[in-house]
C-alpha positions in Angstrom: -48.2 34.2 -158.8 -51.4 36.6 -159.4 -51.7 39.6 -157.1 -54.6 37.8 -155.8 -53.0 34.8 -155.1 -49.9 36.8 -153.5 -53.1 38.2 -151.2 -54.2 35.1 -150.2 -51.0 33.8 -149.1 -50.3 37.0 -147.2 -53.8 36.6 -145.4 -53.3 33.2 -144.5 -49.7 33.7 -143.3 -51.3 36.4 -140.9 -54.3 34.1 -140.0 -51.8 31.1 -138.8 -49.0 33.2 -137.4 -52.1 34.9 -135.1 -53.3 31.2 -134.2 -49.5 30.9 -133.0 -49.8 34.1 -130.6 -53.4 32.9 -129.6 -51.9 29.4 -128.4 -49.5 31.3 -126.0 -51.8 34.0 -124.8 -54.3 30.8 -124.0 -51.9 28.5 -122.1 -50.3 31.6 -120.7 -53.4 32.8 -119.4 -55.0 29.8 -118.3 -57.5 29.8 -120.7 -58.1 26.2 -121.6 -61.6 27.0 -123.3 -59.9 29.2 -126.1 -57.0 26.7 -126.0 -59.5 23.9 -127.2 -61.0 26.0 -129.4 -57.9 26.5 -131.5 -57.7 22.8 -132.4 -59.8 20.9 -135.0 -62.2 18.2 -133.5 -59.2 15.5 -133.9 -56.5 18.0 -132.7 -53.7 16.4 -130.8 -51.0 17.9 -128.7 -47.5 16.3 -127.7 -45.9 17.7 -124.5 -43.5 14.6 -123.9 -40.3 16.1 -124.3 -41.2 18.5 -121.5 -42.1 15.7 -119.1 -45.9 16.0 -120.1 -48.5 13.9 -121.9 -49.7 13.2 -125.5 -53.2 12.8 -126.7 -56.4 14.4 -128.0 -56.9 18.2 -127.4 -59.4 17.8 -124.5 -57.2 15.5 -122.6 -54.2 17.7 -123.0 -56.1 20.6 -121.7 -57.3 19.2 -118.8 -53.6 17.9 -117.6 -52.4 21.4 -118.6 -55.2 23.3 -116.4 -54.0 21.0 -113.6 -50.1 21.0 -114.1 -50.0 24.8 -114.7 -51.4 25.6 -111.2 -48.2 25.0 -110.5 -47.1 28.0 -112.1 -48.9 31.2 -111.7 -46.6 33.0 -113.9 -45.8 31.9 -117.3 -44.9 33.6 -120.5 -44.4 32.1 -123.7 -42.1 34.3 -126.3 -42.3 32.2 -129.7 -40.0 33.7 -132.2 -38.2 32.6 -135.4 -41.4 31.4 -137.2 -41.2 29.6 -140.6 -44.3 28.9 -142.1 -44.7 26.5 -145.0 -48.1 26.0 -146.6 -48.8 22.4 -147.9 -51.0 21.0 -150.5 -54.2 18.6 -149.1 -56.7 16.7 -151.9 -54.6 18.9 -154.4 -55.9 22.3 -153.3 -52.8 24.3 -152.7 -52.9 25.7 -149.4 -55.0 23.7 -147.3 -52.3 23.1 -144.7 -49.6 24.9 -142.9 -46.7 24.1 -140.6 -45.0 26.2 -138.3 -41.7 25.7 -136.4 -40.9 28.2 -133.9 -38.7 28.4 -131.2 -39.6 29.3 -127.8 -38.4 30.6 -124.5 -40.9 30.0 -121.5 -39.9 31.6 -118.0 -42.4 30.4 -115.1 -42.2 30.9 -111.4 -43.5 28.2 -109.1 -46.1 29.0 -106.7 -44.6 29.3 -103.3 -47.4 26.6 -101.7 -47.9 24.5 -105.2 -51.3 26.3 -105.5 -52.8 29.3 -107.3 -51.2 32.0 -105.2 -48.4 34.6 -106.4 -45.5 35.2 -103.9 -44.3 38.1 -105.5 -41.0 36.8 -106.6 -39.5 39.3 -109.0 -37.8 36.7 -111.3 -38.7 33.6 -112.7 -37.4 30.3 -111.2 -37.8 27.9 -114.2 -37.2 28.5 -117.4 -37.4 26.4 -120.4 -36.6 26.7 -124.2 -36.9 24.8 -127.1 -39.1 24.3 -130.3 -42.8 23.9 -131.5 -43.9 22.0 -134.2 -47.3 22.8 -135.0 -49.3 21.5 -137.9 -52.6 23.8 -139.2 -55.9 22.6 -141.1 -57.9 25.0 -142.8 -61.4 24.2 -142.1 -65.0 25.9 -142.8 -64.5 28.2 -139.8 -61.0 29.1 -140.8 -57.3 27.8 -139.9 -57.4 25.4 -136.6 -54.3 23.6 -135.0 -54.4 20.0 -135.7 -51.3 19.2 -133.7 -48.7 20.7 -131.8 -45.8 18.8 -130.6 -43.2 20.3 -128.3 -39.7 19.6 -128.5 -38.0 20.9 -125.1 -34.3 21.5 -125.7 -33.1 22.8 -122.4 -34.2 24.0 -119.0 -33.1 25.7 -115.9 -34.4 25.2 -112.7 -34.3 26.4 -109.0 -30.9 25.4 -107.7 -31.3 24.1 -104.3 -30.7 26.0 -101.2 -27.8 25.6 -99.0 
């Protein structure tokens, strides 16, 4: 590999990794317009393993906007990112896949709305793996698909 190719690969890795971070921040901050803008026009997301829906990015963003109102506190911790570049139309590096583990602590709203009850710790925590698919576009790297593979969940214990 030449230095130019190695530098381009490093820049692509940084861009793709940055999009994973932007994804987490958009969901955690409830910025659904930013969430939509991370995806290609035909982008899709699949949250079925976590009890959600699968669909195009606009449909899923609307569902997330409604559902996440139940959790005024949420924080994605996305780690162990494995990035692999692929080939599209014989041009190396037009696609990328990222597999990354996550832990997602959240706190339920006390009344099911947007208010924060001030509880000191989350009462709902889940973890699993994301499978992200990226496509290089004229506007830079964009998400083409996100698949959530929830592996575990800890929910509030019933009061006795």
